[in-house]
PDB file of N, CA, C, O and CB in Angstrom:
ATOM      1  N   MET A   1     -40.084  -2.746 -14.944  1.00  0.00           N
ATOM      2  CA  MET A   1     -39.728  -4.070 -14.458  1.00  0.00           C
ATOM      3  C   MET A   1     -38.386  -4.519 -15.031  1.00  0.00           C
ATOM      4  O   MET A   1     -37.554  -5.069 -14.310  1.00  0.00           O
ATOM      5  CB  MET A   1     -40.822  -5.078 -14.816  1.00  0.00           C
ATOM      6  N   MET A   2     -38.178  -4.288 -16.316  1.00  0.00           N
ATOM      7  CA  MET A   2     -36.948  -4.732 -16.957  1.00  0.00           C
ATOM      8  C   MET A   2     -35.744  -3.935 -16.466  1.00  0.00           C
ATOM      9  O   MET A   2     -34.658  -4.495 -16.309  1.00  0.00           O
ATOM     10  CB  MET A   2     -37.071  -4.614 -18.468  1.00  0.00           C
ATOM     11  N   LYS A   3     -35.921  -2.623 -16.220  1.00  0.00           N
ATOM     12  CA  LYS A   3     -34.821  -1.803 -15.707  1.00  0.00           C
ATOM     13  C   LYS A   3     -34.393  -2.290 -14.326  1.00  0.00           C
ATOM     14  O   LYS A   3     -33.204  -2.344 -14.011  1.00  0.00           O
ATOM     15  CB  LYS A   3     -35.232  -0.318 -15.646  1.00  0.00           C
ATOM     16  N   ARG A   4     -35.367  -2.637 -13.524  1.00  0.00           N
ATOM     17  CA  ARG A   4     -35.071  -3.122 -12.177  1.00  0.00           C
ATOM     18  C   ARG A   4     -34.281  -4.430 -12.225  1.00  0.00           C
ATOM     19  O   ARG A   4     -33.330  -4.617 -11.466  1.00  0.00           O
ATOM     20  CB  ARG A   4     -36.370  -3.319 -11.383  1.00  0.00           C
ATOM     21  N   PHE A   5     -34.679  -5.320 -13.112  1.00  0.00           N
ATOM     22  CA  PHE A   5     -33.976  -6.590 -13.282  1.00  0.00           C
ATOM     23  C   PHE A   5     -32.552  -6.360 -13.798  1.00  0.00           C
ATOM     24  O   PHE A   5     -31.615  -7.021 -13.349  1.00  0.00           O
ATOM     25  CB  PHE A   5     -34.751  -7.507 -14.246  1.00  0.00           C
ATOM     26  N   ALA A   6     -32.389  -5.434 -14.730  1.00  0.00           N
ATOM     27  CA  ALA A   6     -31.064  -5.139 -15.287  1.00  0.00           C
ATOM     28  C   ALA A   6     -30.154  -4.574 -14.203  1.00  0.00           C
ATOM     29  O   ALA A   6     -28.975  -4.924 -14.150  1.00  0.00           O
ATOM     30  CB  ALA A   6     -31.172  -4.145 -16.471  1.00  0.00           C
ATOM     31  N   LYS A   7     -30.677  -3.702 -13.333  1.00  0.00           N
ATOM     32  CA  LYS A   7     -29.883  -3.151 -12.233  1.00  0.00           C
ATOM     33  C   LYS A   7     -29.482  -4.254 -11.256  1.00  0.00           C
ATOM     34  O   LYS A   7     -28.340  -4.302 -10.799  1.00  0.00           O
ATOM     35  CB  LYS A   7     -30.670  -2.048 -11.498  1.00  0.00           C
ATOM     36  N   PHE A   8     -30.417  -5.127 -10.945  1.00  0.00           N
ATOM     37  CA  PHE A   8     -30.146  -6.228 -10.023  1.00  0.00           C
ATOM     38  C   PHE A   8     -29.082  -7.157 -10.597  1.00  0.00           C
ATOM     39  O   PHE A   8     -28.159  -7.560  -9.889  1.00  0.00           O
ATOM     40  CB  PHE A   8     -31.435  -7.014  -9.723  1.00  0.00           C
ATOM     41  N   LEU A   9     -29.206  -7.494 -11.865  1.00  0.00           N
ATOM     42  CA  LEU A   9     -28.239  -8.367 -12.523  1.00  0.00           C
ATOM     43  C   LEU A   9     -26.861  -7.709 -12.580  1.00  0.00           C
ATOM     44  O   LEU A   9     -25.846  -8.378 -12.387  1.00  0.00           O
ATOM     45  CB  LEU A   9     -28.716  -8.722 -13.937  1.00  0.00           C
ATOM     46  N   SER A  10     -26.821  -6.420 -12.840  1.00  0.00           N
ATOM     47  CA  SER A  10     -25.551  -5.693 -12.870  1.00  0.00           C
ATOM     48  C   SER A  10     -24.878  -5.716 -11.506  1.00  0.00           C
ATOM     49  O   SER A  10     -23.664  -5.900 -11.420  1.00  0.00           O
ATOM     50  CB  SER A  10     -25.771  -4.246 -13.322  1.00  0.00           C
ATOM     51  N   LEU A  11     -25.645  -5.533 -10.444  1.00  0.00           N
ATOM     52  CA  LEU A  11     -25.084  -5.568  -9.095  1.00  0.00           C
ATOM     53  C   LEU A  11     -24.538  -6.950  -8.747  1.00  0.00           C
ATOM     54  O   LEU A  11     -23.479  -7.071  -8.132  1.00  0.00           O
ATOM     55  CB  LEU A  11     -26.141  -5.156  -8.076  1.00  0.00           C
ATOM     56  N   ILE A  12     -25.261  -7.979  -9.142  1.00  0.00           N
ATOM     57  CA  ILE A  12     -24.805  -9.351  -8.893  1.00  0.00           C
ATOM     58  C   ILE A  12     -23.500  -9.611  -9.639  1.00  0.00           C
ATOM     59  O   ILE A  12     -22.563 -10.164  -9.063  1.00  0.00           O
ATOM     60  CB  ILE A  12     -25.885 -10.377  -9.321  1.00  0.00           C
ATOM     61  N   LEU A  13     -23.426  -9.229 -10.892  1.00  0.00           N
ATOM     62  CA  LEU A  13     -22.215  -9.450 -11.691  1.00  0.00           C
ATOM     63  C   LEU A  13     -21.043  -8.643 -11.147  1.00  0.00           C
ATOM     64  O   LEU A  13     -19.915  -9.134 -11.114  1.00  0.00           O
ATOM     65  CB  LEU A  13     -22.467  -9.081 -13.160  1.00  0.00           C
ATOM     66  N   LEU A  14     -21.300  -7.416 -10.723  1.00  0.00           N
ATOM     67  CA  LEU A  14     -20.243  -6.595 -10.144  1.00  0.00           C
ATOM     68  C   LEU A  14     -19.724  -7.209  -8.849  1.00  0.00           C
ATOM     69  O   LEU A  14     -18.517  -7.232  -8.607  1.00  0.00           O
ATOM     70  CB  LEU A  14     -20.751  -5.174  -9.889  1.00  0.00           C
ATOM     71  N   GLY A  15     -20.633  -7.703  -8.025  1.00  0.00           N
ATOM     72  CA  GLY A  15     -20.235  -8.361  -6.779  1.00  0.00           C
ATOM     73  C   GLY A  15     -19.390  -9.597  -7.033  1.00  0.00           C
ATOM     74  O   GLY A  15     -18.398  -9.830  -6.342  1.00  0.00           O
ATOM     75  N   CYS A  16     -19.778 -10.386  -8.019  1.00  0.00           N
ATOM     76  CA  CYS A  16     -18.998 -11.584  -8.367  1.00  0.00           C
ATOM     77  C   CYS A  16     -17.616 -11.209  -8.868  1.00  0.00           C
ATOM     78  O   CYS A  16     -16.631 -11.864  -8.527  1.00  0.00           O
ATOM     79  CB  CYS A  16     -19.728 -12.416  -9.429  1.00  0.00           C
ATOM     80  N   ALA A  17     -17.534 -10.168  -9.669  1.00  0.00           N
ATOM     81  CA  ALA A  17     -16.240  -9.734 -10.201  1.00  0.00           C
ATOM     82  C   ALA A  17     -15.337  -9.251  -9.072  1.00  0.00           C
ATOM     83  O   ALA A  17     -14.142  -9.548  -9.062  1.00  0.00           O
ATOM     84  CB  ALA A  17     -16.429  -8.617 -11.250  1.00  0.00           C
ATOM     85  N   LEU A  18     -15.895  -8.514  -8.128  1.00  0.00           N
ATOM     86  CA  LEU A  18     -15.096  -8.021  -6.999  1.00  0.00           C
ATOM     87  C   LEU A  18     -14.610  -9.170  -6.129  1.00  0.00           C
ATOM     88  O   LEU A  18     -13.458  -9.179  -5.696  1.00  0.00           O
ATOM     89  CB  LEU A  18     -15.910  -7.035  -6.154  1.00  0.00           C
ATOM     90  N   LEU A  19     -15.473 -10.129  -5.875  1.00  0.00           N
ATOM     91  CA  LEU A  19     -15.070 -11.263  -5.044  1.00  0.00           C
ATOM     92  C   LEU A  19     -14.002 -12.115  -5.718  1.00  0.00           C
ATOM     93  O   LEU A  19     -13.062 -12.567  -5.064  1.00  0.00           O
ATOM     94  CB  LEU A  19     -16.275 -12.123  -4.714  1.00  0.00           C
ATOM     95  N   SER A  20     -14.141 -12.330  -7.001  1.00  0.00           N
ATOM     96  CA  SER A  20     -13.126 -13.132  -7.694  1.00  0.00           C
ATOM     97  C   SER A  20     -11.817 -12.362  -7.797  1.00  0.00           C
ATOM     98  O   SER A  20     -10.744 -12.965  -7.776  1.00  0.00           O
ATOM     99  CB  SER A  20     -13.617 -13.536  -9.099  1.00  0.00           C
ATOM    100  N   GLY A  21     -11.888 -11.055  -7.908  1.00  0.00           N
ATOM    101  CA  GLY A  21     -10.679 -10.238  -7.925  1.00  0.00           C
ATOM    102  C   GLY A  21      -9.928 -10.324  -6.609  1.00  0.00           C
ATOM    103  O   GLY A  21      -8.697 -10.363  -6.602  1.00  0.00           O
ATOM    104  N   CYS A  22     -10.641 -10.353  -5.506  1.00  0.00           N
ATOM    105  CA  CYS A  22      -9.999 -10.478  -4.197  1.00  0.00           C
ATOM    106  C   CYS A  22      -9.292 -11.813  -4.073  1.00  0.00           C
ATOM    107  O   CYS A  22      -8.174 -11.880  -3.562  1.00  0.00           O
ATOM    108  CB  CYS A  22     -11.026 -10.321  -3.074  1.00  0.00           C
ATOM    109  N   ASN A  23      -9.928 -12.868  -4.531  1.00  0.00           N
ATOM    110  CA  ASN A  23      -9.296 -14.184  -4.462  1.00  0.00           C
ATOM    111  C   ASN A  23      -8.048 -14.235  -5.326  1.00  0.00           C
ATOM    112  O   ASN A  23      -7.050 -14.847  -4.945  1.00  0.00           O
ATOM    113  CB  ASN A  23     -10.277 -15.273  -4.893  1.00  0.00           C
ATOM    114  N   THR A  24      -8.095 -13.605  -6.471  1.00  0.00           N
ATOM    115  CA  THR A  24      -6.938 -13.592  -7.359  1.00  0.00           C
ATOM    116  C   THR A  24      -5.791 -12.820  -6.730  1.00  0.00           C
ATOM    117  O   THR A  24      -4.650 -13.282  -6.746  1.00  0.00           O
ATOM    118  CB  THR A  24      -7.306 -12.984  -8.715  1.00  0.00           C
ATOM    119  N   ALA A  25      -6.081 -11.644  -6.174  1.00  0.00           N
ATOM    120  CA  ALA A  25      -5.036 -10.841  -5.534  1.00  0.00           C
ATOM    121  C   ALA A  25      -4.443 -11.584  -4.351  1.00  0.00           C
ATOM    122  O   ALA A  25      -3.239 -11.507  -4.110  1.00  0.00           O
ATOM    123  CB  ALA A  25      -5.594  -9.483  -5.081  1.00  0.00           C
ATOM    124  N   ARG A  26      -5.261 -12.288  -3.625  1.00  0.00           N
ATOM    125  CA  ARG A  26      -4.771 -13.057  -2.484  1.00  0.00           C
ATOM    126  C   ARG A  26      -3.837 -14.162  -2.954  1.00  0.00           C
ATOM    127  O   ARG A  26      -2.790 -14.388  -2.346  1.00  0.00           O
ATOM    128  CB  ARG A  26      -5.943 -13.651  -1.685  1.00  0.00           C
ATOM    129  N   GLY A  27      -4.197 -14.840  -4.011  1.00  0.00           N
ATOM    130  CA  GLY A  27      -3.361 -15.906  -4.558  1.00  0.00           C
ATOM    131  C   GLY A  27      -2.014 -15.390  -5.048  1.00  0.00           C
ATOM    132  O   GLY A  27      -0.981 -16.028  -4.844  1.00  0.00           O
ATOM    133  N   VAL A  28      -2.038 -14.230  -5.695  1.00  0.00           N
ATOM    134  CA  VAL A  28      -0.790 -13.634  -6.167  1.00  0.00           C
ATOM    135  C   VAL A  28       0.078 -13.259  -4.973  1.00  0.00           C
ATOM    136  O   VAL A  28       1.292 -13.465  -5.005  1.00  0.00           O
ATOM    137  CB  VAL A  28      -1.069 -12.392  -7.052  1.00  0.00           C
ATOM    138  N   GLY A  29      -0.520 -12.716  -3.930  1.00  0.00           N
ATOM    139  CA  GLY A  29       0.233 -12.360  -2.729  1.00  0.00           C
ATOM    140  C   GLY A  29       0.878 -13.573  -2.078  1.00  0.00           C
ATOM    141  O   GLY A  29       2.017 -13.498  -1.616  1.00  0.00           O
ATOM    142  N   GLU A  30       0.167 -14.676  -2.039  1.00  0.00           N
ATOM    143  CA  GLU A  30       0.718 -15.898  -1.460  1.00  0.00           C
ATOM    144  C   GLU A  30       1.862 -16.443  -2.312  1.00  0.00           C
ATOM    145  O   GLU A  30       2.853 -16.943  -1.780  1.00  0.00           O
ATOM    146  CB  GLU A  30      -0.377 -16.956  -1.310  1.00  0.00           C
ATOM    147  N   ASP A  31       1.724 -16.344  -3.638  1.00  0.00           N
ATOM    148  CA  ASP A  31       2.799 -16.802  -4.524  1.00  0.00           C
ATOM    149  C   ASP A  31       4.059 -15.961  -4.330  1.00  0.00           C
ATOM    150  O   ASP A  31       5.163 -16.503  -4.281  1.00  0.00           O
ATOM    151  CB  ASP A  31       2.347 -16.744  -5.995  1.00  0.00           C
ATOM    152  N   ILE A  32       3.903 -14.660  -4.222  1.00  0.00           N
ATOM    153  CA  ILE A  32       5.045 -13.771  -4.018  1.00  0.00           C
ATOM    154  C   ILE A  32       5.691 -14.049  -2.668  1.00  0.00           C
ATOM    155  O   ILE A  32       6.916 -14.033  -2.547  1.00  0.00           O
ATOM    156  CB  ILE A  32       4.612 -12.294  -4.113  1.00  0.00           C
ATOM    157  N   GLN A  33       4.879 -14.301  -1.664  1.00  0.00           N
ATOM    158  CA  GLN A  33       5.411 -14.604  -0.340  1.00  0.00           C
ATOM    159  C   GLN A  33       6.216 -15.898  -0.358  1.00  0.00           C
ATOM    160  O   GLN A  33       7.304 -15.952   0.216  1.00  0.00           O
ATOM    161  CB  GLN A  33       4.277 -14.704   0.681  1.00  0.00           C
ATOM    162  N   SER A  34       5.709 -16.931  -1.001  1.00  0.00           N
ATOM    163  CA  SER A  34       6.454 -18.192  -1.065  1.00  0.00           C
ATOM    164  C   SER A  34       7.741 -18.026  -1.871  1.00  0.00           C
ATOM    165  O   SER A  34       8.754 -18.646  -1.545  1.00  0.00           O
ATOM    166  CB  SER A  34       5.582 -19.300  -1.684  1.00  0.00           C
ATOM    167  N   LEU A  35       7.717 -17.208  -2.905  1.00  0.00           N
ATOM    168  CA  LEU A  35       8.923 -16.925  -3.678  1.00  0.00           C
ATOM    169  C   LEU A  35       9.950 -16.203  -2.809  1.00  0.00           C
ATOM    170  O   LEU A  35      11.146 -16.479  -2.903  1.00  0.00           O
ATOM    171  CB  LEU A  35       8.585 -16.083  -4.925  1.00  0.00           C
ATOM    172  N   GLY A  36       9.492 -15.287  -1.972  1.00  0.00           N
ATOM    173  CA  GLY A  36      10.381 -14.590  -1.051  1.00  0.00           C
ATOM    174  C   GLY A  36      11.045 -15.548  -0.071  1.00  0.00           C
ATOM    175  O   GLY A  36      12.224 -15.392   0.248  1.00  0.00           O
ATOM    176  N   HIS A  37      10.298 -16.534   0.406  1.00  0.00           N
ATOM    177  CA  HIS A  37      10.864 -17.533   1.309  1.00  0.00           C
ATOM    178  C   HIS A  37      11.952 -18.357   0.610  1.00  0.00           C
ATOM    179  O   HIS A  37      12.997 -18.648   1.192  1.00  0.00           O
ATOM    180  CB  HIS A  37       9.757 -18.458   1.837  1.00  0.00           C
ATOM    181  N   VAL A  38      11.690 -18.721  -0.635  1.00  0.00           N
ATOM    182  CA  VAL A  38      12.675 -19.511  -1.391  1.00  0.00           C
ATOM    183  C   VAL A  38      13.948 -18.692  -1.608  1.00  0.00           C
ATOM    184  O   VAL A  38      15.052 -19.220  -1.473  1.00  0.00           O
ATOM    185  CB  VAL A  38      12.085 -19.967  -2.759  1.00  0.00           C
ATOM    186  N   ILE A  39      13.807 -17.435  -1.936  1.00  0.00           N
ATOM    187  CA  ILE A  39      14.976 -16.581  -2.166  1.00  0.00           C
ATOM    188  C   ILE A  39      15.772 -16.407  -0.881  1.00  0.00           C
ATOM    189  O   ILE A  39      17.002 -16.465  -0.898  1.00  0.00           O
ATOM    190  CB  ILE A  39      14.547 -15.208  -2.713  1.00  0.00           C
ATOM    191  N   SER A  40      15.072 -16.192   0.241  1.00  0.00           N
ATOM    192  CA  SER A  40      15.798 -15.987   1.500  1.00  0.00           C
ATOM    193  C   SER A  40      16.505 -17.282   1.946  1.00  0.00           C
ATOM    194  O   SER A  40      17.583 -17.219   2.536  1.00  0.00           O
ATOM    195  CB  SER A  40      14.825 -15.499   2.607  1.00  0.00           C
ATOM    196  N   ARG A  41      15.920 -18.429   1.674  1.00  0.00           N
ATOM    197  CA  ARG A  41      16.598 -19.704   2.000  1.00  0.00           C
ATOM    198  C   ARG A  41      17.829 -19.900   1.131  1.00  0.00           C
ATOM    199  O   ARG A  41      18.853 -20.399   1.598  1.00  0.00           O
ATOM    200  CB  ARG A  41      15.634 -20.900   1.817  1.00  0.00           C
ATOM    201  N   ALA A  42      17.728 -19.506  -0.133  1.00  0.00           N
ATOM    202  CA  ALA A  42      18.851 -19.665  -1.059  1.00  0.00           C
ATOM    203  C   ALA A  42      19.995 -18.703  -0.691  1.00  0.00           C
ATOM    204  O   ALA A  42      21.165 -19.015  -0.917  1.00  0.00           O
ATOM    205  CB  ALA A  42      18.386 -19.417  -2.518  1.00  0.00           C
ATOM    206  N   ALA A  43      19.656 -17.549  -0.131  1.00  0.00           N
ATOM    207  CA  ALA A  43      20.677 -16.565   0.231  1.00  0.00           C
ATOM    208  C   ALA A  43      21.460 -17.017   1.471  1.00  0.00           C
ATOM    209  O   ALA A  43      22.605 -16.605   1.655  1.00  0.00           O
ATOM    210  CB  ALA A  43      20.027 -15.191   0.484  1.00  0.00           C
ATOM    211  N   ASN A  44      20.869 -17.843   2.308  1.00  0.00           N
ATOM    212  CA  ASN A  44      21.550 -18.284   3.534  1.00  0.00           C
ATOM    213  C   ASN A  44      22.439 -19.391   3.257  1.00  0.00           C
ATOM    214  O   ASN A  44      23.098 -19.896   4.166  1.00  0.00           O
ATOM    215  CB  ASN A  44      20.595 -18.681   4.591  1.00  0.00           C
TER     216      ASN A  44
END
């Protein structure tokens, strides 16, 4: 019973870590994109 619970908890924690990692990568991508827009406006 305890092994089953530990596996379930591990899967839940892994899923949460993956989902939060995706949100973080998305945020970094948006920041880089906005920085690119600022640089291209400054170059013109």
